[in-house]
N, C-alpha and C positions, 0 to 999 in steps of 0.2 A: 566591749561598748561603755563608755563613760556616760553615766547618767548625769542629768542635768544639775541636780543638786547633792552629787556625790560629795561626800566629805564636810557636807552642811549639817549641823546639829541643831534641832529645833525642840524647844520645851514647850510641852503642851500643859498650860495650867489652867484651860478652860473649864467652865461649869456650864456652857451654852453649846448648843448645835452649831451656830455659825464658827466659833472659834474652834470647836473640836474638828469642823469639816476643812477649814482652812489649814489646819496643821496637818490634816490627812492629804491633802493636795501636795504638800511639800514630800510627803512620804511616797505619794504615788509616782513623783519624778525623782526619786532616789535620796532624799535626805532621811538622816538617822532621826526619828521623831520619838521622843521620850516623853510619856504620859505619867505624870505625877499624880497619884491619887491617894486619898485616905482610905480608911478600912470600909466606908461605905462605898467607895468607888465613883466614878464618874456618873454625875446625873443621869445621862442617857441610859446607863445600865438598867434603870429603873423604868424606862420607858416603853409602854407597850406597842406594838405587838410583840409577843415572846414565842420563841419557838415551841411548837407543839402545843401553844397556847397553855403553857405550864405556869404553876404558881410555885410558891416556896423560894426557891432560888433560881429564877427563871434566868433565861438567856434573851436579852432584848435585841431583836433585829435590827432596830435602829442602831443601836450601839455598836453591833456588829458591822454594819456598812459604813458608819462615820468614823469608827476607830481602827478599822483595819491599816496596815502598814504602819504600825506603832509597836513600841516597847513600853511596858508598865514597869513602874517602880512604885513602891508603897512608902507613905509617909506624907509630910507637910512640906511646905516651903523651907522652913528653917533646917529640915534635915537634908535637903538638897541644894544649900547654897552654892557650893561649888560647882555642880551642874549648871544653875543658872548663871552665874558669873562667866562661865566658858562656853556660853551657848552662841550660836549665830542668830537665832530667831528665838524669841519668847513670845507665847500667844497668852492672852488674857481675856476675860470677857466680863470683868467687873469694874466699876468705876473707883473701886477701893485698889490702889495699885501698890503690892507689896514693896517693901523696903528693898528686899534683894533684887527687884525688878529695876526700880528705880537707879539701883546702884550697879547696874549692869555693864559690860565693857562698852566703851564710847562708839566702838564701831559695829556693835551689834544692832539688830532691829527688834524693837517692841512692838507687836502688832496687838494693839487693843479692839476688839469689836464688842460694842454695847448698843443696847436699843436706840440711843438717840446720841452717841458720842459723849467725850468726856468733857465737853464745854457747852455752856447754853444754859437757858431756863428749864429745859428738861431733861437735861443730864442724869439727875439722880432719880428721874421717875422711872416705873419699871415698863417694859414693853414685850409685846410677842407678836407672832404672825396677825393674830387677830387686831390687836391695835395698830400695828404698823399700816395694814391695808386700810384701816380707818383714816388714819393720818394723811395718808399720801394719794388718797383718791381711788385705790382699787376696789374698795367697798361700795363707793358710790356708782361705779360703772357696771359691777357685777351683781345685776340684780334685775328680777322682772318689775314693771312698774306698779307700784303700791304694795310691793312685797318687800320683806327685809332685805338690807344690804348684805353682801355675801364677802366674807374674806377669799384670799387665793387658797388653794388647796393646801393641807396641812404640811409644814415645815418648809413650805416655799422660801418664805423669808430667810431662813437658817441656811438653806443651799445657796442661794443668791448672794446674802451677806457674807457667806464664806467664801465663794469664789472672788468676790470683790475684794475681801480682805486679803485673800492671796496675790491678788493682782498688784495692790499698793505695796505690800511687803516685797514681793518678788523684785518691784522695782527698785524697793530702797536697798534690797541686797545686793542688786546689780551695781549700784552706786558704791555701796560699800566696797565691793570688790575691787573697784578701780581706784577710789579716793580716799578711802578709810573713814568716810563719814558715815556713822551710824543714825538711826532715825526712830522717833516714836511715831507710828502709823495709827492714827486714831479714826477708826472706822464708826460709822455710822449706820446702823441697819434700817433706819427712817431714810436716809440720804440714798441708800444702795436701792432701795426699792421704788423711790422716787423716780430715779433715772428710767426704771422699767415702764414707766407710763406718761412722763412728763410731755413728750412730742404731742400728744392727743389733745392735751389741755393747750399746749402753746398754739396748736392748729386752730383751736376754738377761739382763742383770744385774738388770732391774726383775722378770724372770719368776723368776730363778734356776734352779738345776738345770743350768746350762751348755747351754740350749735353743738358743743363738744359735751354738754352736762352729763349725757349719758354714755360717752367714749364714742369709737369711729361706729360701732354699730347702730348707734342711736337708740331710742326707747325699743325695750324688747317686752312685748305682752305675752303673757302666758297664752300657748296654743297658737301664737303666730309661727309660721314655717321660717326656718333659718335662725342663726347662720349654720345650724344643724339640721338635716333633714332624716326622717326615718327610714330605713329599708327594710327589706324582709328580715334581715338578720344583723340590723345594728343602725348606725347613723354615718352619716357623710356631709364633708362640708362641700359645697360647690362655689368656685371662685368666679362666679358667672362674671362680676363687674370687669374681669381681666381677660375674658375668652375673646381672642383675636379671630379662632375660626367659629364664629357664633353659628352660622348656619350649619355646618358640620355637626356641632355638639347637639342643636337643638331637633336636628333629622335623628341623630342616635339615641336621643331622649324620648323620640315618637311625639315631638310637638312642632308640627310643620307650620302651624299659624306664627308662632312665636319666629320660627326660622325666618321667616318671611317679613317680619314687621321691620320696615325702613328705619323705624326710630331707635329700634334695638342693635342693628347689625354694626353700624360704628362704635368702637370702644370707646372713643372718646365722648364725654357725656352721657354715657350709658347710665351710670348711677345718678344723675341728675333727672333721670325720667322717673315715671310712676313705676317701680318695678314689682308692684303687687302681682299682677299676671304672671309675672317670670315666677315669683315665689310659690304661688298656687301651681302653677305649671309644674314645677320642680318637685312640689310635694306630691302630686299625683304621681308623676314619673317614678320617683323613688320607691313610692310604698310597696310595689309589686315585684322589685328587682332586687337582685344580690348587689351587697356593697361593693365587692371586688370586682365583680363585672362591670359596674358603673365605673367605678376607680379607673381600671385599666383602659375601658373602652374611651373615656373622657381624655385621660393624660396621653395616651398614645395618639390623640388628635390635637396634642399640646394646648389641652383646656385643664387649666390647674384644678385638682379636687383632692380631698384627702379624707380617709375613713377614721373612724374612732375605733382605737385598739386598745384593749386593756392589759393588764399585766401580764396575763397568760399568753396573749396575741403577740406581745412584745418579746416575751422570752422563746417564742416559736417562730418568730418572723424570719423567712428565708433571707431577706436582704440584710438583717443585722448579723444573722449568724454567718453570711457569707464574707462579712467584714470582720469576723473573729470578735464581735463586740460583746457577746454574752461571756462573762466568767463566772467562776464559782469559788466559794470561800468555805472554809470548815467552821462549823458551828456545833460544838459538842463531837458526837459521832456522825455527824451529818454533813454532807457536802451541799451546798445550797446556791442557786445561780443568781446573779446581779448583774446590772449593766457594768460596762467596763469603761473605756478611754472616751472622753469627751472629745478628744481630738487626737490623731493619729500623727506621732513624729517620727521621722526616718530615722534620725541619729540617735536620739535619747527617748525611747518609747516609755510611755506610760506603763505601769507594769503593777499588778497586785501580787506582791511577794511574801505577804505575812498576814494572817488572820489576825483579827482583832484580839488582844492579850487579855489573860486573866489579870486580876489585881494583884501587883507585884509578882508578876511571872519572870520577870528579868532582874529581880533584886539579886546583886553580886554579880551580875554580866555586865553592867553599865558601867563603864570606867570614866572617870574625870579627866578629859583630855584639856591640857592648858593649850588655849588659843594663840596661835601668832597673831599678835594684833597690830592693826593698822591704826595710825594717828592722822584724821583729817586736819588740814590747815585751810584758815580762810572760810568764806562763807559757801555753803555747799549750793551747786547749781542744782535743778530739777534732775531727778533720776536718770532721766533718758536724754539730758542733752548732749547733743553731739551725734545722736542717732538719727538717721533719715529713713524716711519711709516712703515709697512710691505706692499709691493706691488706686487700683481699679475698683473701689465700692462704692455701691450706691444704694439707696433706701436706707435700711435701719441696721441689720446685724453688722455689716462691714463697716458702715459709716460711724456706728458707735464704738466699735472696737477701735478704729483708728483714731477717733476724736480722743479716746481715752489715752492713746499713745501721746498724741499731741498734748493734752493737758498734763502728761507727765513729763514735757520737755523736748519730745522728738519733733524734728521738721517734717510734716506730713505733706506731700505734694499731691493732691487728687486729680486723677485725670477723668475727663470725660470727653465726648466727641461733640462736634456741633450739630451732628443729624441726631444725636441720643444723649440728650441731658440727662442726669440722675432723675430717675422718675418722682423722688420725692421733691424735688423743685416745683412739681406741679405743672407740667408741660401741657399747655393748652388751655390751663385754667387763668382766668383774669387775676390781678393784683386783689386779694382780699379786702373787703371792705373796709374792714376798722384799722388798717394801715394804708390805705389810698391817700396819696397826698397831691394834690393838683398842681402844687407849686414845685415840685421836682419830677425829674423823669425816672419812672420806675418799669423795670423789666418784670414782668409775671415770674420769671424763673428765679428772681432775688429775694422773692417775697412769700415764701412758704415756711408757715410756722414749724413744720416737721423737720424740713431740711435745715432750717437755721438754728434748731434745737440740737443736733447731732454733727455738725461740722464745725465746731468752734476750733481756734487754734489750728487752721489747715491754710495751705495756699491751693488754689484752683488753676488749673490750666486745661485747655482743651488740646486733644490730638488724635488726629484720624489715623487709626493703626490700620484701617483697611487700604490706606495708600503706602505703597513702598517707602516713600520719602518718609511719612510719618513714624512708620516701622523704624526706620534707620536713626531718627531721631530718638526713638525710645531706647534702642541698643547702645547709642551713644552717652546716654544718660545713666544706664543701670550701674555702671561700675561705681558710681558716685554714692549708692544707695545701699543699706544695709538690709531692709527689709522689703519685699514687694508683697502687696496684698490685694486680694480679688474675691469677690462674691460672685461672680458669672456661672454658669452652668460649666460643668467641667471642661466640655469640649472647646469653649471660646479662646482660653489662653493658647492652648495648641494649636488650633486654626491659626493664630498668628505667630507661630514657631516659637511661642513662650513655653519651655519646658524647663526643668531644673538642669538638664545636663545642658541645654544651650546658655541658660543663665549661669552657669559655672565657669563657662569659657570666657565669661566676660567679669565674673567676680566669684571666687572660688568659695568664700563663707558667707554667701547671700543665704537670707532666710526667706523662703516662699511660701506664703501662707495663704491657703484658700479655703473659704467656707462656702457651701451650696447646700441644696436642701438634703441629699441624701449621700454627700460626699462623693469620690472620684470614682469609686469601684462600686460593683453589686449591681442586682438586676434593676434596681430603681435609678442608677446612678444619674441619668439623662433626664429624669423625669422632674417636670417644673414644680416647685414649692414655693409658699410664702408663709408667714406667721399663722394665717388662718387654718392652711392645711396642715402645717406641722403639728399644730397643737394637738389635733385628734390623733394624728399619725403617730406621735410620740407618746401618746397615752394620758397626757395631761387634761385633756377633755373629759376623759372617763373617771376620773375622780373629782371633779368640779361641778358643784350644783347644789341644789336645796336637798337635804337628807331624804335618802331612799328614791330620788327620782332619777330621770334620765341624764346622762351626760350632756355637758354645756361646754362651749367655747368661754373663755374669760372674755372680759370686755375690752381687750386692748391689744392683741396679737403678740402676747409677751415672748413667744419663742426668739423673736429677733434680739431683744436685749439679752436674753438669757444666752444665746449663741455668741452675742459680741463679748461677753464677760470671757466666756470660755476661750473665744479666739485669741483674745488680748491675754489670758493666761498661758496660752499655749506659745505665743510670741514671746512672753516674758521668761517662760522657762527655755526656750531656744536661745535667747539672748544671754541668759545665765550660763547656758551650757558653751556657747561660743565663746563666752569671756575665759573659760577654762581650759578649752581645747583647741580654739582657733577654727572649728567646724561649723559651718552654716548646715542647714537642713530644710526637709520639705515638710510642710503641715498640711495635712488634709482634715478638715473640720466639717462635719455634718450636722446641720441643725436638730435631725430626728435625734441624734445620739445625744448632743449636749442637753436637749430637753428631757429625753428618757433617762440621764443621769439623776435628775431630780425625783423620778420614781423609784428610786434604788430600793428603800423600805418596802414600798408596795410589791415590788417584785419579789424581793425577799420573803414577804408575807405569803404572797402566793404559793412559791416553790417550796417555802418551809412548812405551811399550814394548810394549804389549800384554799385558803380565804381571799377570793376576790376583791378587792377595794372597790367603792363606788362613792359617790358624792356622799360629804357628811356635813355640808353647810357650814356653819359656824362653831360646831362642836367640836371637842377634842376627846380622844379616845381615854384619857385618864382624869382631866381637869373639868370640874364643874364647879361653880358656873362658868361657861365659856360662851358667850353669844351676843348678839346685839339687842336693845330693848329700845322701844320707841320712847320719846320724851316730850316734854312740852312743846309747842310749836312745830310738831311733826319732825323733829330731829330724831336721832338715833344715836344712842351711847353703847359702845363695845365695852364688856366688862369680862375679865378673867381674873379669878381668886386662884392663884396657884399653890397656894398652901392654907393649911388650917387656919393660921395665923391670920392672913389677908382675909379668908372669909370672914373670920370673928369679926374682925373690923368692920367688913361690908354689912354683914349681919344686923350690928349694933346700930350702925347708921341707917340702915333700911327697916330697922324694927321687925327682924325676922326671927322668929324663937320656935324653932321646929325639931324634934328629936331625929326627923327623917335627915337631916343635913348635918348630923353630929360629926361626920368624919367625909375625907374624900370619897370613900368608898361609897358610904350611902349618898353622899349628894349624887354621884353619878348614877347609882342605881334608881333615885328618884329625881332624876334630871327635868323632867316634864313639869314636876310640882315646883322644883325650885325657880324654873324659868317663869312659871306662872306668878309666883311670889315676887320676884324681882321685878316683873313686867307691872304689876300692880303699884309698887313704890316708884318704879323710874317715870310712870306716866305723867307725875305731878312735878318732876325736877327738872331744871336747866341742865341741858347736856354739857355745855362748856364748863360752867362753874362745877358740875358734879365731877366731872372727870378729874379736874385738878384736884378736887376734895380728896377723891378716891385714891388718886396716885401719892398724894403726900400722906395716906394711912398704908402705903405699900401694895395697894391694889392696880394691876393693870388695867388702865381705862382710856378711852378716848372717844371724843366727839367724831361720828361719821361725817368727815368733812366734804362739803361740795366740791365737785371735782375742779372745775376751772379756778374757784376762787383761791386754792391753795397757791396756784402760781401767778395770780394775779396779786393778792395781797398776802405776802409770804407768811407763814408762821414765824415767830420770833426766833425759834430754835433754828429755823433755815438762815434768818439775817444775822443770828450771833455767830454761827459758823461759817459765814460766806459761802454758804452753799448755793442759793439763789443769788446770782449777781446780776445786777442790772447791766445788760450789754446793749450799747447802742450801734445798730446797724445803719449805713447811710441812705438806705432805702426805705426800712421797715420801721425806723424809730428804736425806742428802746422797751426792752421787755426783760423781766428776770429770767436768766437762764441757768439750767442746772449745771453744776460743776461735777468733780471727781467726787464719791461718797467718803473721802477720808481727808483728814488735815494732817499734815507733817509738821510736828512740833518745831523742827529746827529749820524749815524750809517754807517760805511763802508760795502762795499759788503762781506768782509771778503775773505778767502781762496775759490778758485774755483777749484774743481778736475776735471779732464777729465772723458767723459763718461768711466764707468767700461769695463775692458775686460771681456769676458764671463767667468764666475764662478769665477773672480777673487778674491773675498773675503769670499768665501766658507770655507776655513781653518780657517782664523781668526773668523768669525762670528759664527761658530759654536763651537769653543773653548771659546769665551767670553760668549756666551748665555748659552751653554749646557755641557761646560768642555769638549768637545770631544777632546781626545789626538790623538796625530800623528798615532798612530796603528789603533785606531778606524776610523781615518779618511781615512787611506789607505782602510780599509775594506769596508767602505760606497762608495769609489771610485770603488773598484772591483766590487761592486753590482750596480752599475750604477746609486746610490741615488744621488751622488753628484760629483763633478769634474769640469775639465777645458776645457775638449775636447766633442765634439758632439759626441752622440751615434747615429747610422744610422741602 
């Protein structure tokens, strides 16, 4: 079985989490990844937690997770210029690019992942998970009212930026394989993270009135029930806003009065009602019951829910084990368990084939192989130019993945039915107030901020797959497409007769990629899921929240974009594999597994040390200070001094002179006193000006930005890199929309088209693909098989 990147050599020159993780992902799919380290080793070797909580020369669990599937050679860049010169992919994480990388082979790929990108006014400023969450809006929506803003759980920026970098680089490598054009892929961690919350801000801008200032969950007061409810043995998320079988659910929960409430029975408009009685009733119903009894009872009634699982529960989870998701790696003389593949690929599976190396373990074993070089001519096209994608994706995870493919140059055709438009079109909701225009005709289905954010560069058609004639049209189109993508429940495509076996009869090398809540196999496969339920089920909620407190969901359904990034990564791996072998394959992605990947170090910590990680707020296990501080004007300032030199500069500026803070270890052990000292100083400073001053001193800092403002009045960094681009929609007007989180040094972004109107391209697509003339198209419209208006 040929691996996706077999024969590809990746040189890892990273010194940050994101770059190391991106390089590891190439190794997971078969590349030969060479980690070049000096005598001290990769910085992640020194990040806690350590196996057995050892001191001295400890084994970092984070290092072992992020640097497996690699070989290590000792030395510096100059010692290994020949390796670098003959690499297919080179990974760096510094804005100072070594000459050896600048002089790389012209058909190779240089992947750079830095906090803010290689260009723009923030390019040279330091950044990390704390400051990135502050800059893109996550901190603003991850909080209780009148309490400090919260970063996302530790390391999330590294993982998310790493998979984003892998996607950008894998696409560039795919193009190099066919055209010989190399590329510098300039990834911004800030932009990768902005993509994970931007749709909610855009929704707020479409509605007006600062409605999304606190994210889709609204203001969260301490003590208010939801979005997680306490049970006898943990917590559960009730997705009651989407419960179609309301009466059955409420009777199961012993809430008969709510079951009969005519205002609450219809799904449409339920969330616009006063739901306080519902939240209070659910709080009472949950308190005395077992979380798993509630979960299975509701979901078996097709009412969505999800329990909070911690790292131990994930490792023991029957569903994950039935899918062979849990793997083990060697750390010293121990075998320790960790999460496995973020997606299952049938022809070129992900694999853990090598434990993380010792420094220089492979000295003398790595040969410099001279690459057979290709020489590209002319101006390069976008990497996926010529690739065609047919998509049954809706809402966020699948549509975000296919948007990434479209922005990479693929021709993406999105299929909806006239009976069931994409739920993110806001079916049934009126045109939002801030985009209403009495001078033009506006269809409510075309004016939803969420939909319009994650469907750029696509064409939209309507097609009734329940109608035999509609299915026949689908089968006649399939041979012209490279990728078929969906994010339905696993049975839906099969009910239409769409299986891998049937697809191969029409196109042998097709890639069929699906993402669902729990994947296509296992005891939970047919259970419904969404971002709010996957977050607790995948364990992310268990490590998010204020220090020492109960679990919290984050403020914006982050499992969807995480799953979207990983689905795109799997499709890119499959395309690279097909380019070398001519073979298509089946991709089965589960949201729960993609998100649980991001807890790998926490799972290793439990299995290796018995420590069950919980919420840590804005703190870091090694770095202090690492927190947010209230400033003048009721703003907040995120500050992280990652080195002694950075803290010395901060201490001088803040007038702090205390022996308790003389080293990082002392600062960490006296963290409360340190936070108090910085808080006193910060109370009298301006957040914006001070953040800039601190960054210029080498200290990671950022004002906690108000959520909607970020996407209405873009940061100059976003503007300089053309990340937030003004996109004009014919019905909604002009809004800044997020692009891919990377710049290709040698390839412009190209033309960006607005999210398509409902059924906008049906006529032209059916004419181009099937030769459907005007009269036949009118007949199809009359039969409800296609068209541009919703059928009720």
